[in-house]
C-alpha positions in Angstrom: 54.0 23.9 62.1 53.7 26.4 59.3 57.3 25.7 58.0 56.4 22.1 57.2 53.4 23.1 55.1 55.5 25.7 53.3 58.2 23.1 52.4 55.6 20.7 51.2 54.0 23.4 49.0 57.4 24.3 47.6 58.2 20.7 46.8 54.8 20.4 45.0 55.5 23.6 43.1 59.0 22.4 42.0 57.5 19.0 40.9 54.8 20.7 38.9 57.4 23.0 37.3 59.5 20.1 36.2 56.4 18.3 34.8 55.4 21.5 32.9 58.9 21.6 31.3 58.7 18.0 30.3 55.2 18.5 28.8 56.3 21.6 27.0 59.3 19.8 25.5 57.1 17.0 24.3 54.7 19.5 22.7 57.6 21.3 21.0 58.9 18.1 19.5 55.5 17.2 17.9 54.8 18.1 14.3 51.5 19.5 13.1 50.5 19.5 9.4 47.9 21.9 8.2 46.1 21.4 5.0 44.3 23.6 2.5 41.2 22.3 0.7 41.8 19.2 -1.4 45.3 19.0 0.2 46.6 21.3 -2.6 49.0 22.9 0.0 50.3 21.4 3.2 52.3 23.2 5.8 54.2 21.4 8.6 55.2 23.0 11.8 56.8 22.1 15.1 55.0 22.7 18.4 57.2 25.8 18.7 55.4 27.3 15.6 58.4 26.9 13.3 57.6 25.8 9.8 59.6 22.8 8.7 57.9 22.0 5.4 55.6 23.5 2.8 54.3 21.4 -0.1 52.5 23.0 -3.0 50.7 20.7 -5.4 51.4 21.9 -9.0 47.6 21.9 -9.5 47.4 24.8 -7.1 49.6 27.0 -9.3 47.5 29.1 -11.6 49.6 31.9 -13.2 46.5 33.8 -13.8 45.3 33.6 -10.2 48.2 34.0 -7.7 45.8 35.0 -5.0 44.3 31.6 -5.0 47.7 30.0 -4.1 48.3 32.6 -1.4 44.8 31.8 0.1 45.7 28.1 0.1 49.0 28.7 1.8 47.2 30.8 4.4 44.5 28.1 4.9 47.2 25.4 5.4 49.2 27.6 7.8 46.2 28.6 9.8 45.0 25.0 10.0 48.4 24.0 11.5 48.3 26.9 14.0 44.9 25.9 15.2 46.1 22.4 15.7 49.1 23.7 17.7 46.9 25.9 19.8 44.5 23.0 20.6 47.3 20.7 21.5 48.9 23.4 23.7 45.6 24.0 25.5 45.1 20.2 26.0 48.6 19.7 27.3 49.4 22.8 29.2 45.9 24.0 30.1 45.8 21.8 33.2 48.5 23.9 34.8 46.7 27.2 34.5 43.4 25.6 35.6 45.1 24.3 38.7 46.3 27.9 39.6 43.0 29.6 39.0 44.5 31.6 36.0 
């Protein structure tokens, strides 16, 4: 009797593994755009945390205050990273919850 249950469990695990891969691929294909205050800087990333675009509004460029621009780039990047983390948790979190991790 035990063998049948084990086979069933293995099939369920394989099915879940396939679904995880599909969900991860969908997440990786999404784009996330982080924005600094007033949209002076926007940074676009894939779900794999790869930057694909960075747009700096000329109004953000003050030659006398380069730190301000750096802060805006950081804000935009961190905003995008937060979005990716939230989407990853929403998409992939169900798998770790099901395993008691």
